[in-house]
Phi, psi and omega in degrees: 000138176275129183221159184270144166234173183282351172269292175213172184284139177256153172249106195245148174216175179292121184290348183255003187246114186295319177299317180294320176299318178296325172303313183297314177305305185301314187286339172271359188049042183267128174305144186287345181273004181262102186292157176260151169284143177251126184259135183232162180282331183196174185287332179297322181290333174289319185300332181289336183249340187228158177271133178233119174275177186297317183292319175298316175304315182295324176292315181296320178291340177277321197242353181257138356282144183166193190274049178236135169247125175258136175275119184237149181276132182282133175289161182294324183277006185297142179265003181289131192290127184299340177297334177304325186237023179057039178063025172272137185286351178260132183227144174279134185230138177213155175247100184294154179260342184298130184306324181289314178303314183291324176293329179289311184298319182296336181265011180234154180276356189218160174287165180251122171274128188208105163280177173296146186278078180208162170284141181314132176084349187269178178307137171285163187252120173255351172221157180302328183293340178285345185298139181287164186298321183300322178280316183303320187287340192240350185231142176292141189240131165252117180273126179240012179086199182277140185290144190285318184271316181079358179234149181302168178284156178277131178251121186234134170258104175247028188277346178230188188285357184235075185293141184224147166271107181274335172212128174289148186204208188290341170260128190282163176299319184298319181294317181293324184290343170292332178261326170229094187297336181273005186297144181251139173265121180296145186297143180308318183275357178279124180269118177261126180285359178261348184232131177288169171077018187249003170305143176303316173260126186193163174052044186253142172284176173287325180278152177295148184236131173250129181254160179051045182286155166246006180198153181250134183282160175304126181089348177276145169274165186242121165255110185257172180208133176064209180246138178194188183256017180286145181211146172235137175286339188272293190195136176216145175225145184247118188302325179191101179300332181273357181077024183269114188284339174287327176290326177296315178300324172291332179271342191308299188289319182299310178294325174290325173300311175304306181297323179297334177268006179275170180278063185224161185278343186187182179234123172264132183237126173300159177287143181242133182300136186267059172221156182047230186294339174306324177301319177294316182295323179289329175296318177295317185292326186288318180291320185287341179275353180293136188270339179208180185277355186275000000 
């Protein structure tokens, strides 16, 4: 089922069922070494399957339910199917806050394995209209309107003595540092087999993307931010004319989808400040601008 979360739309199946998980990988064209996040109704349901240390509990108590994914060690007796994490004992776990996601989980006897509802490496979906025809034609959909955050969850591994942010997301590095001052941000180019969304090319439109531009080429659409002298003759959208990064985060995928469907040769992207939520936005734009997987 495709269902809304507060971050982006998810493509969900039974996390204990091997065939359901394989269907998710197949329909997304997703490589098997890119793990799926497991969604739970509450922390007690996570405790049945996973070991949670003090640091992880501190983060969980602060941000769950919400846009935080914690990498946790699976217990021996866990029913979570190992295909979900490419047979890795560490799995990304999250408790979504969206009322529809919560209602769905409360009515199920099992947790939901759910990556974002898109074809692998393509733009995430924050509205039903963003879904590809392949997903729309083959999967039941729960429409929850526009996603609240518009950016994926922040993924943290605090299961050892060296806590790391594996993927920037809706909760910023600056906010996490207030709780764990020693937290390390994993290098952009490091691929973690514990965290989804880490491919060098990811979150990409079909059109080529140029980031941090100081001019717009003839035939390019423009994804702007704030106030500047950049102009496009084809189409332009501004993530936030006032320079608000939260507004920009909510608009990012929606505007990229719209520009991707414009009659342009590519998309030029204005510079976005690299602080707070801007770090997450720039991470997505950087991956989206890559032309290949090498």
